[in-house]
SEVEX-811382 format. One record per atom (N, C-alpha, C): x, y, z; residue in three letters. Coordinates in steps of 0.001 Angstrom, whole numbers, padded with zeros to 6 digits, always signed. Last residue first. Layout:
N
XYZALA ...
This chain:
241
+244330-010524+217642UNK +245530-010653+218611UNK +244591-011496+220515UNK +243303-010455+214711UNK +243194-010492+216381UNK +244376-010959+217176UNK +241715-013110+212060UNK +242929-011617+212451UNK +242856-011199+214240UNK +241236-014615+209258UNK +241237-014844+210376UNK +241974-013840+211108UNK +240704-012729+205616UNK +241110-014256+207090UNK +241345-013895+208324UNK +242634-010999+203493UNK +241572-011243+204402UNK +241470-012538+205223UNK +245521-009614+202762UNK +244871-010363+202816UNK +243437-010452+203709UNK +246447-006518+201965UNK +246163-007570+203171UNK +245666-008059+202792UNK +246319-004666+199413UNK +247895-005308+199976UNK +247194-006053+201227UNK +244292-002194+200718UNK +245195-002642+199749UNK +246575-003219+200353UNK +242541-003316+203723UNK +243322-002528+202926UNK +244124-003040+201422UNK +239051-005357+203003UNK +240894-005022+203449UNK +241109-003884+202872UNK +235935-005805+204971UNK +237067-005090+203599UNK +238285-004652+204127UNK +235810-009241+206127UNK +236079-008025+206379UNK +236274-006847+205180UNK +235100-011913+206899UNK +234594-011068+205404UNK +234774-009446+205810UNK +236684-012091+209339UNK +236905-012760+207773UNK +236027-012686+206609UNK +235224-010935+210735UNK +236397-010158+210598UNK +237120-011022+209147UNK +233174-012483+211693UNK +232815-011083+211538UNK +234062-010737+210234UNK +234845-014274+213276UNK +233630-014608+211615UNK +232912-013795+211020UNK +235779-013221+214724UNK +236382-013851+214330UNK +235623-014026+212825UNK +233397-012623+216699UNK +234378-011534+216214UNK +235203-012123+214962UNK +232750-014981+217637UNK +231686-013706+216857UNK +232746-013033+215891UNK +234859-016152+218714UNK +235107-016671+217798UNK +233878-016050+217188UNK +235477-013660+221111UNK +236339-013655+220038UNK +235525-014719+218667UNK +233809-013769+223368UNK +233813-013156+222456UNK +234098-012866+220899UNK +235335-015171+224794UNK +233813-015412+224587UNK +233932-015181+223460UNK +237289-014040+225448UNK +237686-015070+225086UNK +236116-015282+224501UNK +236201-011961+227270UNK +236826-011501+225670UNK +236908-012794+224796UNK +235589-012943+229052UNK +234836-012395+228461UNK +234990-012248+227236UNK +238029-013679+230224UNK +237021-014745+229564UNK +235706-014430+228899UNK +239323-011057+230665UNK +239609-012116+230033UNK +238921-013542+229099UNK +238432-009511+232700UNK +237713-009612+231552UNK +238145-010599+230443UNK +240175-010301+235127UNK +238460-010835+235282UNK +237950-010472+234268UNK +242606-009596+234524UNK +242133-010313+234523UNK +240634-010821+234509UNK +242698-006649+231547UNK +242380-007163+233272UNK +241891-008327+232816UNK +244657-006819+228859UNK +243589-006434+229840UNK +243443-006769+230970UNK +248154-004588+229405UNK +247320-006048+228904UNK +246071-005802+229983UNK +248057-001453+228019UNK +248211-002453+229563UNK +247570-004027+228841UNK +247944-000041+226157UNK +248818+000411+226328UNK +248912-000932+227467UNK +246316-001812+222894UNK +246269-000801+224552UNK +247529-001353+225154UNK +247614+000636+220006UNK +247421-000797+220415UNK +246955-000625+222156UNK +246339+003252+218035UNK +247315+002724+219332UNK +246748+001594+220257UNK +245572+004563+215151UNK +245614+003101+215938UNK +246441+003223+216801UNK +245154+008377+215123UNK +246067+006827+214647UNK +245603+005482+215905UNK +241671+009680+214785UNK +242927+009674+215621UNK +243941+008277+215123UNK +240088+010989+212355UNK +240414+009444+213030UNK +241691+009744+213276UNK +239511+014605+213009UNK +239536+013219+212319UNK +240030+012002+212964UNK +239060+016048+215484UNK +239203+016674+213796UNK +239427+015470+212822UNK +237985+015441+218254UNK +238812+015110+217339UNK +238208+016024+216276UNK +236309+016125+220726UNK +237883+016937+221281UNK +238469+016671+219405UNK +234471+014254+220587UNK +234193+015808+220635UNK +235407+016854+220180UNK +235816+012044+221273UNK +235833+012423+219780UNK +235217+013814+219518UNK +236418+011824+223816UNK +237668+012047+222665UNK +237152+012478+221662UNK +233526+012040+224894UNK +234221+013500+225155UNK +235816+013180+224270UNK +231721+010551+224748UNK +231955+010956+223870UNK +233237+012014+223952UNK +230211+009665+227518UNK +230902+008752+226532UNK +231777+009196+225185UNK +228926+011082+228558UNK +229544+010321+229331UNK +230224+009415+228268UNK +227513+013178+226726UNK +228776+013572+228062UNK +229212+012689+228878UNK +226140+011496+225026UNK +227432+012103+224731UNK +227898+012494+225639UNK +223322+011037+225525UNK +224541+010125+226678UNK +225846+011011+226279UNK +221707+012104+223902UNK +222013+012784+225128UNK +222993+012177+225978UNK +223386+012119+220533UNK +222573+011784+221983UNK +222789+012229+223107UNK +224127+014535+218390UNK +224650+013516+219118UNK +223248+013305+220437UNK +223415+016349+216451UNK +222776+015058+216395UNK +222936+014498+217499UNK +224483+018734+217381UNK +222980+018496+218035UNK +222540+016864+217415UNK +227784+018218+218618UNK +226893+018306+217816UNK +225331+018143+217779UNK +230555+019744+219889UNK +229418+018754+220476UNK +228749+019258+218762UNK +234221+019396+218670UNK +233088+019905+219220UNK +231761+019099+219163UNK +235948+019985+215056UNK +235542+019478+216386UNK +234489+020191+217371UNK +235153+019432+211733UNK +235180+020554+213146UNK +234986+019554+214215UNK +236661+016941+209964UNK +235938+017321+211072UNK +235851+018507+211838UNK +237927+013974+207805UNK +238211+015343+208710UNK +236496+016274+208414UNK +237053+012862+205774UNK +238226+012322+206740UNK +238715+013154+207399UNK +234731+013274+204496UNK +234823+012107+205176UNK +235635+011933+206356UNK +235347+015072+202145UNK +235124+015572+203294UNK +234835+014541+204698UNK +235999+013281+199890UNK +237214+013643+201010UNK +236727+014302+202401UNK +233816+010864+199258UNK +233521+012536+199350UNK +235080+012506+200646UNK +233014+008323+197195UNK +233328+008827+198196UNK +233399+010150+198377UNK +228793+007835+196285UNK +230436+007951+195985UNK +231152+008214+197329UNK +227748+003776+196812UNK +227500+005403+197007UNK +229055+006121+197007UNK +227897+001232+197295UNK +227508+002061+196043UNK +226954+003908+196144UNK +228859+000015+199051UNK +227108+001018+199746UNK +227052+001203+198521UNK +231414-000734+198434UNK +230573-001372+198632UNK +229291-000965+199369UNK +232288+002427+198287UNK +231887+001292+196797UNK +231330+000212+197493UNK +232227+003054+201150UNK +231484+003595+199884UNK +230924+002786+198754UNK +234672+001002+201838UNK +233261+000833+202256UNK +232351+001793+201349UNK +236645+002109+200014UNK +236241+000776+200199UNK +234669+000832+200700UNK +236819+004668+201122UNK +236545+004491+200308UNK +236118+003184+200051UNK +237487+003918+204116UNK +236480+004930+203789UNK +236017+004514+202313UNK +239902+002795+203390UNK +239393+001944+204069UNK +237596+002704+203654UNK +241414+005028+202326UNK +241507+003387+201695UNK +240071+002623+202243UNK +241391+006893+204775UNK +240923+007075+203090UNK +240578+005763+202275UNK +242253+005698+206931UNK +241083+005871+207156UNK +241028+006352+205417UNK +244102+003206+207796UNK +244183+003932+206997UNK +242941+004114+206417UNK +243597+003016+210750UNK +245841+002809+209639UNK +245615+003339+208784UNK +241376+003133+211322UNK +242157+003996+212091UNK +244176+004200+211070UNK +240400+000779+209928UNK +239727+002278+209519UNK +241051+003175+210479UNK +241465-001241+211146UNK +241443-000756+209562UNK +241466+000137+209603UNK +240605-001446+213578UNK +241728-001134+213297UNK +242049-000525+211857UNK +237582-001602+212918UNK +238053-000005+213478UNK +239400-000223+213112UNK +236955-003519+209901UNK +237619-003209+211177UNK +237800-002187+211959UNK +233608-003346+208488UNK +234400-002503+208254UNK +235205-002748+210057UNK +231710-005345+206453UNK +232251-005017+207772UNK +233519-004453+207135UNK +228598-004866+203707UNK +230295-004900+204146UNK +230875-004825+206115UNK +226110-007681+204183UNK +227068-006151+203891UNK +228133-006007+204145UNK +223426-009560+206008UNK +224845-009030+205170UNK +225563-007872+205360UNK +221358-009764+207197UNK +221033-008843+206216UNK +222717-009208+205593UNK +222330-012218+208760UNK +220535-012333+208441UNK +220644-011405+206989UNK +224556-012200+209400UNK +223800-013554+208731UNK +222818-013140+208066UNK +224468-010053+211321UNK +225776-010292+209513UNK +224838-011512+209092UNK +222903-010678+213042UNK +222597-009525+212199UNK +223216-009838+210696UNK +224946-012141+214375UNK +223440-012635+213969UNK +223121-012030+212992UNK +226852-010710+214738UNK +227075-011896+213946UNK +225931-012671+213531UNK +225656-008939+216442UNK +225898-008198+215264UNK +226334-009695+214504UNK +225176-010608+218650UNK +224278-009779+218053UNK +224307-009901+216642UNK +227544-011166+219755UNK +226604-012037+219246UNK +225770-011871+218747UNK +228233-008460+220843UNK +228794-009642+219203UNK +228521-010582+218749UNK +227185-006687+222700UNK +226555-006831+220932UNK +227305-007926+220049UNK +227863-006420+224775UNK +228470-005825+224063UNK +228419-005977+222458UNK +225745-006875+226831UNK +226305-005449+226509UNK +227113-005383+225500UNK +225988-009975+226561UNK +224658-009158+226046UNK +225417-007817+225897UNK +228130-010266+228262UNK +228123-010455+226542UNK +226981-010128+225463UNK +228474-007418+230185UNK +228396-008871+230029UNK +228710-008804+228482UNK +231253-005684+232390UNK +230053-005553+231281UNK +229937-007325+230963UNK +231813-003713+234756UNK +231596-005313+234647UNK +230339-005708+233319UNK +232610-000914+234390UNK +233475-002100+235168UNK +233093-003118+235009UNK +231829+001348+232127UNK +231193-000069+232695UNK +231670-000908+233133UNK +233903+002715+231581UNK +232532+003586+231536UNK +231672+002266+232352UNK +236159+001065+231649UNK +236835+002374+231848UNK +235566+003268+232339UNK +235812-001241+229186UNK +235785-000866+231150UNK +235637+000161+231802UNK +235780-000463+226874UNK +234385-000108+227455UNK +234476-000067+229266UNK +238695-000581+226520UNK +238233+000499+226872UNK +236717+000710+227315UNK +238654-003378+226956UNK +239948-002309+227901UNK +239167-000784+228218UNK +236838-004157+225084UNK +237026-004402+226194UNK +237767-003230+227467UNK +238486-003463+222969UNK +237092-002964+223146UNK +236359-003022+224081UNK +239918-005140+222876UNK +240603-003901+222662UNK +239443-002932+223123UNK +239836-007772+222916UNK +240540-007545+223774UNK +240657-005539+223740UNK +238403-008011+220626UNK +237481-008338+221502UNK +238081-007243+222903UNK +238320-005936+217921UNK +239276-006390+218595UNK +238362-006933+220200UNK +235638-004401+216002UNK +236400-004022+216613UNK +237072-004963+218009UNK +233470-003563+213413UNK +234197-004197+214528UNK +235444-004174+215325UNK +230749-002486+211796UNK +231747-002026+212041UNK +231966-002629+213504UNK +228654-003336+209027UNK +229081-003487+210054UNK +230534-002998+210535UNK +225243-002285+207313UNK +227220-002494+207217UNK +227697-002604+208664UNK +222787-002381+205040UNK +223678-002583+206074UNK +225203-002896+206132UNK +220265-001009+203508UNK +221371-001065+203216UNK +222393-001410+204745UNK +216780-001818+203905UNK +217403-001381+203947UNK +219348-001584+203812UNK +214384-003890+203767UNK +215200-002809+202125UNK +215794-002125+202683UNK +214522-005008+206555UNK +215208-005801+205115UNK +215620-004842+204071UNK +213748-004242+209141UNK +215010-003376+208344UNK +215304-003805+207154UNK +211423-005497+209084UNK +211185-004308+208514UNK +212564-003299+208331UNK +211997-008073+209511UNK +211165-007432+207919UNK +211282-006584+208209UNK +212237-007874+212574UNK +213715-007709+211514UNK +213081-007557+209969UNK +210418-006687+215057UNK +210489-007076+214197UNK +211604-006940+212659UNK +211691-006569+218261UNK +211981-005840+216784UNK +211578-007099+215723UNK +211883-008376+220013UNK +210896-008093+219699UNK +210615-007346+218522UNK +214888-008750+220731UNK +214349-009691+220042UNK +212603-009689+219519UNK +216606-005988+220429UNK +216187-006859+221311UNK +215128-007474+220150UNK +219368-004097+219345UNK +218229-004682+218652UNK +217493-006205+219224UNK +221051-003450+221354UNK +219752-002409+221423UNK +218937-002984+219821UNK +223218-004369+220190UNK +222633-004739+221225UNK +221489-004381+221528UNK +224442-003113+218141UNK +223865-004376+217832UNK +222640-004786+218832UNK +223778+000794+217834UNK +223852-000087+218339UNK +223762-001858+218216UNK +224022+002621+214694UNK +223048+001169+215830UNK +223905+000489+216156UNK +223579+005372+212988UNK +224644+004507+213611UNK +223494+003903+215145UNK +222767+005468+210067UNK +222031+005550+211481UNK +222844+004822+212156UNK +221978+007943+207774UNK +222792+006978+208102UNK +222444+007010+209828UNK +220646+008775+204496UNK +220597+008921+205696UNK +221221+007649+206646UNK +221404+010424+202020UNK +221517+009698+202450UNK +221273+010031+203690UNK +220475+013235+200408UNK +220100+011948+200051UNK +220584+010861+200339UNK +219188+015995+201885UNK +219837+015604+201939UNK +219433+014319+201270UNK +217413+018752+201297UNK +217350+017838+200256UNK +218651+016745+200243UNK +216882+019178+204278UNK +217467+019705+203319UNK +218064+019346+202115UNK +215873+015929+205444UNK +216005+017445+205298UNK +216795+018055+204691UNK +214277+013598+203352UNK +215396+013791+204441UNK +215167+015187+204012UNK +210716+012264+203512UNK +211533+013071+202840UNK +212915+013344+203690UNK +209338+009417+204671UNK +209359+010655+204772UNK +210814+011550+203903UNK +210796+006318+206539UNK +209651+007423+205818UNK +209521+008471+205612UNK +212639+005302+208317UNK +212555+005218+206815UNK +211218+005989+206599UNK +212776+006630+210717UNK +214151+006156+210080UNK +214012+005899+208758UNK +210007+006231+211397UNK +210774+007578+211660UNK +212393+007797+210596UNK +209201+003713+212030UNK +208626+004631+210936UNK +209448+005422+210513UNK +211422+002902+213208UNK +211632+002809+212316UNK +211063+003405+211637UNK +210376+004160+215681UNK +212170+004449+215349UNK +212135+003936+214179UNK +207844+003342+216365UNK +207778+004189+215850UNK +209308+004408+215598UNK +208599+001035+216679UNK +207866+000672+216006UNK +208051+002017+215777UNK +209420+001091+219257UNK +210638+000733+218304UNK +209836+000588+216973UNK +209284+003173+221874UNK +208318+002061+221125UNK +209435+001806+219445UNK +209653+005268+222748UNK +210133+004139+223893UNK +209660+002675+222713UNK +211766+008228+221429UNK +210732+007511+221696UNK +210856+005611+222143UNK +214289+010000+223174UNK +213958+009334+222575UNK +212654+008428+222363UNK +214155+010877+225894UNK +214651+011812+224890UNK +214271+011025+223302UNK +213890+009225+228102UNK +212585+010571+227719UNK +213299+011339+226185UNK +215759+007680+228259UNK +214484+007694+228016UNK +213582+008811+227954UNK +217642+009590+228729UNK +218102+009081+227454UNK +216524+008554+227215UNK +217017+010349+231676UNK +217234+011627+230434UNK +217526+010384+229176UNK +217421+007893+232882UNK +216639+008655+232777UNK +215999+009573+231671UNK +220514+007437+232304UNK +219415+006411+232181UNK +217950+007214+231696UNK +223105+008280+232142UNK +221803+008953+231888UNK +220557+008229+231704UNK +224635+005013+232510UNK +224889+006853+232927UNK +223826+007230+232024UNK +222196+002595+232725UNK +223102+003444+231993UNK +223552+004162+232288UNK +220858-000147+233568UNK +221203+000540+234367UNK +222056+001327+233792UNK +217860-002250+232034UNK +218979-001837+232496UNK +219754-000074+232900UNK +215556-002294+231416UNK +215383-001896+232943UNK +216838-001967+233573UNK +215117-003559+228811UNK +215172-004261+229815UNK +215653-003283+230862UNK +212867-001296+227842UNK +212334-002525+227792UNK +213434-003605+229293UNK +214500+000579+228363UNK +212890+001192+228407UNK +212518-000379+229024UNK +216665+000688+226415UNK +217157+000818+228319UNK +215345+000210+228487UNK +215772-000171+224378UNK +216331-001139+224820UNK +216455-000643+226320UNK +214470+003301+223466UNK +213682+001871+223452UNK +214614+000499+224414UNK +216900+004358+223599UNK +215584+004481+224788UNK +214582+003437+224758UNK +218440+003195+221590UNK +218433+003570+222849UNK +217900+003166+223721UNK +218305+003574+218734UNK +216718+002604+219269UNK +217554+002128+221168UNK +219342+005511+217470UNK +217691+005466+217570UNK +217227+004281+218432UNK +221871+006430+217233UNK +221506+005490+217993UNK +220019+005205+218389UNK +221627+009192+215976UNK +222073+008615+216613UNK +221567+007444+217631UNK +221383+009971+212242UNK +220825+009340+213484UNK +221448+008738+214644UNK +222314+012551+209655UNK +222782+011262+210401UNK +221939+010563+212346UNK +222609+012968+206506UNK +221992+013280+207732UNK +222209+012271+208387UNK +224521+013664+203361UNK +223826+013142+204299UNK +223677+013585+205466UNK +225253+015336+201836UNK +224520+014379+200882UNK +223815+013721+201939UNK +228373+016976+202417UNK +226625+017566+202791UNK +225664+016264+201895UNK +229432+015040+205033UNK +229327+015085+203666UNK +228160+015693+203525UNK +230113+014477+208053UNK +230379+015534+207101UNK +230574+016070+205874UNK +228479+012567+208666UNK +228107+013541+208783UNK +228062+014773+208133UNK +230507+010571+208331UNK +229237+010767+207274UNK +228541+012009+207139UNK +232214+010739+210382UNK +232608+011120+208981UNK +231202+011230+208249UNK +231171+010713+212750UNK +231082+012479+211980UNK +231731+012354+210905UNK +230417+007978+212423UNK +229400+008894+212756UNK +229565+010474+211803UNK +233116+007343+213081UNK +232487+007192+211927UNK +231096+007867+211773UNK +233084+008432+215653UNK +233763+009029+214485UNK +233492+008469+213375UNK +231213+006558+216864UNK +230941+007355+216849UNK +231791+008754+215465UNK +232868+004422+216660UNK +231467+004061+215526UNK +230900+005657+215743UNK +235044+002984+217676UNK +234844+004114+216860UNK +233711+004440+215909UNK +233892+001156+219458UNK +234441+000787+218428UNK +234800+001300+217634UNK +232358+000885+221581UNK +233958+001857+222123UNK +234426+000792+220971UNK +229857-001305+221152UNK +230058-000112+221908UNK +231935-000041+222038UNK +229277-002535+218428UNK +229664-002679+219416UNK +229608-001538+219906UNK +226776-001451+215388UNK +228285-002224+215882UNK +228014-002292+216842UNK +226145-001116+211825UNK +226103-002106+213206UNK +227004-001944+213828UNK +224433+001641+210229UNK +225672+000292+210759UNK +225563+000533+211739UNK 
């Protein structure tokens, strides 16, 4: 599952982890990304120590060997900007790919609470459009997911050719052993959650200094949004505000 930051991606990971047939892995390329780029993120040193820094080791761990405890699905939550150019994308070709997107203005309003001066590369939306063009896969908009979690998860499961499980709609609150070590910086809301919260539009207009960046993101978002899975009775096509 490819997404940018602040897209309800951790809640979606919770939904999959609550299935009895699924094991999840949280942003397995994060340490590799930080080690290669030198970018400063909250908890940087701890993150780099917590995961392999070699993308080859990461992909090997994700694609080889039996799954634990009789599980049949391995769900990997990936940030698109972690997929740096040196990663051989041929190693990803055999996997099933899906995409989670969010309106750029809403994404930036949330992301800026943790990092105040993000760049286009930080948000990964251009990279996501690239990954989608290469591998395809179903596209889920976080707004649709929050408005209609049941129908959208059913549509996603159908697109991935796996059975839907009602267990995806709610989960116990609290941390998980599967959470990355960065969770204390980013996961407060999802750790308090027991399911998908209601969709809430941004309470305030996007700050002026982020509007140009939102405009940069929008063409990539619109390209993916036009291909999204749609709730019953909603036509596909360009969207966003």
